[in-house]
C-alpha positions as CSV (number, residue, x, y, z in Angstrom):
1,M,-57.5,40.7,77.5
2,T,-53.6,40.3,78.4
3,P,-53.1,37.1,80.5
4,I,-51.2,37.7,83.8
5,L,-48.8,34.9,83.1
6,S,-48.7,32.5,80.3
7,V,-47.3,29.2,79.7
8,R,-45.8,27.9,76.2
9,G,-44.3,24.3,75.3
10,L,-42.8,24.2,79.5
11,S,-41.3,20.6,78.9
12,K,-39.0,19.5,81.8
13,R,-37.4,16.0,82.3
14,F,-35.8,13.3,85.2
15,S,-33.7,11.1,83.3
16,A,-35.4,9.8,80.3
17,K,-38.7,10.0,82.2
18,P,-41.1,13.4,80.9
19,A,-42.5,15.1,84.0
20,L,-43.6,17.5,81.7
21,N,-44.5,17.7,78.5
22,D,-45.3,20.8,75.6
23,V,-47.2,22.7,78.3
24,S,-49.4,25.6,77.4
25,F,-52.3,27.8,79.2
26,D,-52.6,31.4,80.4
27,L,-53.9,32.8,83.5
28,Y,-56.6,36.3,83.7
29,K,-57.0,39.1,86.2
30,G,-59.5,38.0,89.0
31,E,-59.6,34.2,88.3
32,I,-59.0,31.0,90.8
33,V,-57.1,28.1,88.0
34,A,-57.8,24.6,89.1
35,L,-54.9,22.7,88.3
36,L,-55.9,18.5,88.8
37,G,-54.1,15.4,88.2
38,L,-52.9,12.3,89.4
39,N,-50.0,11.6,92.1
40,G,-47.4,11.9,90.0
41,A,-49.2,13.5,86.7
42,G,-46.5,16.9,86.9
43,K,-49.1,18.9,89.6
44,S,-45.4,20.0,92.0
45,T,-43.1,20.1,88.5
46,A,-45.0,22.3,87.0
47,L,-45.3,24.7,90.3
48,S,-41.7,24.3,91.2
49,V,-40.9,25.2,87.7
50,L,-43.4,28.6,87.7
51,T,-41.4,29.7,90.9
52,G,-38.6,29.1,90.0
53,K,-37.4,26.9,91.5
54,L,-36.7,24.2,88.9
55,L,-35.5,25.2,85.0
56,A,-37.4,24.0,82.2
57,D,-35.8,22.1,79.8
58,E,-38.0,23.8,76.6
59,G,-40.5,26.7,76.7
60,E,-41.0,29.9,78.3
61,V,-43.1,31.3,81.4
62,S,-44.2,34.9,80.6
63,F,-45.6,37.2,83.3
64,Y,-47.2,40.5,82.6
65,E,-48.2,41.9,85.2
66,S,-45.2,43.5,88.3
67,G,-44.7,42.1,91.9
68,I,-44.1,38.9,93.7
69,I,-45.7,35.8,93.8
70,G,-46.9,34.4,96.7
71,F,-46.6,30.5,97.2
72,L,-47.4,28.2,99.3
73,P,-45.5,24.6,98.8
74,E,-46.5,20.9,99.4
75,G,-46.0,20.2,102.4
76,A,-45.3,24.3,103.4
77,P,-42.5,23.8,106.0
78,L,-43.0,25.5,109.1
79,F,-40.1,27.0,111.9
80,E,-41.2,24.5,115.1
81,D,-39.3,27.1,117.4
82,L,-40.6,29.9,116.3
83,S,-43.9,31.5,117.3
84,V,-46.8,32.5,114.8
85,I,-46.2,35.4,114.8
86,E,-41.8,35.1,114.4
87,Q,-42.6,32.5,111.7
88,L,-44.7,35.0,109.3
89,K,-41.7,38.1,110.2
90,T,-39.4,36.0,109.2
91,L,-41.3,35.1,106.2
92,A,-42.5,38.9,105.6
93,G,-38.6,39.9,105.5
94,L,-38.3,38.1,102.7
95,Y,-41.0,40.3,100.8
96,D,-39.6,43.6,99.2
97,L,-42.0,45.4,101.9
98,S,-41.3,48.5,103.9
99,R,-41.4,48.2,107.7
100,A,-44.5,49.8,108.0
101,E,-45.6,46.8,104.8
102,R,-44.8,44.2,107.0
103,T,-46.8,45.3,110.2
104,D,-50.1,46.1,107.5
105,A,-49.3,42.7,105.9
106,I,-48.9,40.4,109.2
107,E,-52.0,42.1,111.0
108,R,-54.1,41.4,107.0
109,V,-53.6,37.1,107.1
110,L,-53.6,37.2,111.1
111,T,-56.6,38.3,110.9
112,D,-58.0,37.4,107.1
113,F,-56.8,33.2,108.7
114,E,-58.0,33.7,112.3
115,L,-54.9,33.5,113.8
116,S,-54.7,36.2,116.5
117,T,-55.2,34.3,119.6
118,V,-52.5,32.5,118.6
119,R,-50.4,34.6,118.1
120,K,-47.8,34.0,120.5
121,T,-48.1,29.9,119.8
122,A,-45.2,28.6,119.4
123,I,-45.8,26.9,115.7
124,S,-44.5,22.6,118.0
125,A,-47.8,23.8,120.1
126,L,-50.3,23.9,117.0
127,S,-52.4,21.2,115.8
128,K,-52.1,20.5,111.5
129,G,-55.0,22.4,110.6
130,F,-53.4,25.9,112.6
131,R,-50.6,24.9,110.7
132,R,-51.8,24.6,107.5
133,R,-53.4,28.2,107.9
134,V,-50.4,29.6,109.3
135,A,-48.9,28.2,106.2
136,L,-51.1,30.0,103.8
137,A,-51.2,33.2,105.7
138,G,-47.4,33.1,105.2
139,A,-48.6,33.0,100.8
140,F,-50.8,36.0,101.7
141,L,-48.1,38.4,102.9
142,P,-46.8,40.0,99.8
143,K,-50.0,41.6,97.5
144,A,-48.6,39.2,95.2
145,P,-51.1,39.9,91.6
146,L,-50.9,35.5,91.4
147,L,-50.4,33.0,94.0
148,L,-49.5,29.2,93.5
149,L,-51.1,27.2,96.3
150,D,-50.6,23.6,96.6
151,E,-53.3,22.4,98.4
152,P,-54.4,24.8,100.5
153,T,-56.5,22.9,102.4
154,D,-54.8,20.1,103.7
155,G,-55.5,19.1,107.0
156,L,-58.6,21.5,107.3
157,D,-61.3,20.4,109.3
158,P,-64.5,21.8,107.3
159,A,-64.9,24.5,109.2
160,Q,-61.7,25.9,109.3
161,R,-61.9,24.3,105.3
162,D,-64.9,26.4,104.1
163,R,-63.8,29.8,106.1
164,V,-60.3,29.4,104.0
165,L,-62.3,29.1,100.8
166,D,-64.2,32.0,101.9
167,Q,-61.3,33.6,102.1
168,L,-59.8,32.1,98.7
169,R,-62.8,33.8,96.7
170,K,-62.5,36.9,98.3
171,S,-58.9,37.2,97.7
172,R,-60.1,37.1,93.2
173,E,-60.9,40.8,93.4
174,D,-57.5,41.8,93.3
175,R,-55.6,38.3,92.4
176,T,-55.3,35.8,90.4
177,L,-55.0,32.2,92.1
178,L,-53.3,29.0,90.5
179,V,-54.8,26.1,92.7
180,S,-52.6,22.4,92.7
181,T,-55.7,19.7,94.5
182,H,-56.3,16.0,95.0
183,S,-59.8,17.7,96.2
184,L,-62.5,18.0,93.5
185,E,-65.2,19.5,95.9
186,D,-63.0,22.9,96.2
187,V,-62.8,23.1,93.2
188,A,-66.4,22.9,92.6
189,A,-66.8,25.5,95.4
190,I,-64.3,28.3,94.3
191,C,-62.7,27.8,91.3
192,D,-63.2,29.2,87.3
193,R,-61.5,27.3,84.9
194,V,-59.5,23.1,85.4
195,L,-56.5,22.4,83.9
196,I,-56.0,18.2,83.5
197,L,-51.9,17.2,83.4
198,T,-51.9,13.4,82.5
199,R,-48.3,11.7,82.3
200,G,-46.6,15.3,82.1
201,T,-49.3,16.3,79.8
202,L,-52.2,18.9,79.9
203,A,-55.0,16.9,78.5
204,F,-57.7,19.0,79.8
205,E,-57.7,23.1,79.9
206,G,-61.4,24.7,80.4
207,T,-65.0,26.0,82.0
208,L,-65.6,23.9,85.5
209,E,-68.8,23.8,83.2
210,A,-67.5,22.1,80.2
211,L,-66.1,19.7,82.6
212,R,-68.9,18.7,83.8
213,Q,-70.2,18.4,81.0
214,S,-67.7,15.8,79.1
215,A,-69.1,13.3,81.2
216,N,-73.1,14.3,82.1
217,G,-72.5,16.2,85.0
218,D,-70.1,14.2,87.0
219,L,-67.1,15.8,88.0
220,K,-65.7,13.6,89.4
221,Q,-66.3,10.9,86.0
222,A,-65.2,13.1,83.6
223,F,-62.1,14.1,86.1
224,L,-61.1,10.3,85.9
225,T,-61.4,9.3,82.6
226,L,-59.1,12.5,81.7
227,A,-56.7,11.9,84.6
228,D,-56.2,8.1,83.4
229,G,-55.3,9.3,79.9
230,T,-58.0,7.3,77.9
231,E,-59.6,10.1,77.0
232,E,-58.9,13.6,75.5
233,I,-60.7,17.4,75.1
234,T,-60.4,20.7,75.0
235,R,-62.4,23.5,75.7
């Protein structure tokens, strides 16, 4: 099966410190893949390279399906003085969409992320959870075949989190998601495969079940063992 994204030998250094070291993996259509690691492991650097924000020192990133990448960056800054609908219109203007497509896309994400009731509310007046959903809605505006999401459920209450995770599950019907997160609960709820970075090196690539089995079913222990760099397995 041809991957939608192929990464080979990706390396990136800041001064003498390697942020990514010879990282290789593939993403396939219709799957949700978790990108895990402790702080400083290289997750944000990897996403920045995949989106073109940073240039890799070595390696190759190949996309095998045309289209725009949807991206939810770390922190996901928003325009405080704009209303929700103005924020989404501004973001929609950055994508190669016709006027009709922009209108349809905005109405779609307002519905999907339950933002219709606050469409005219200023971003500055929103709670953290609403802000996160606005940022997520922005990432979903284009019908992108690949979505890169950095901490998509950050700041959401349990009810909001469940609804957002349900929306992410539904999106796999026509998209591929790479989700960087610290929430193992989110990983267990929606992800098919897992990538674990340890000090810039890919320490694990495999199914969620394979990761669990590596520590007798204890997902947290399996992650901590690999993220700490004391063991390396690939399945």
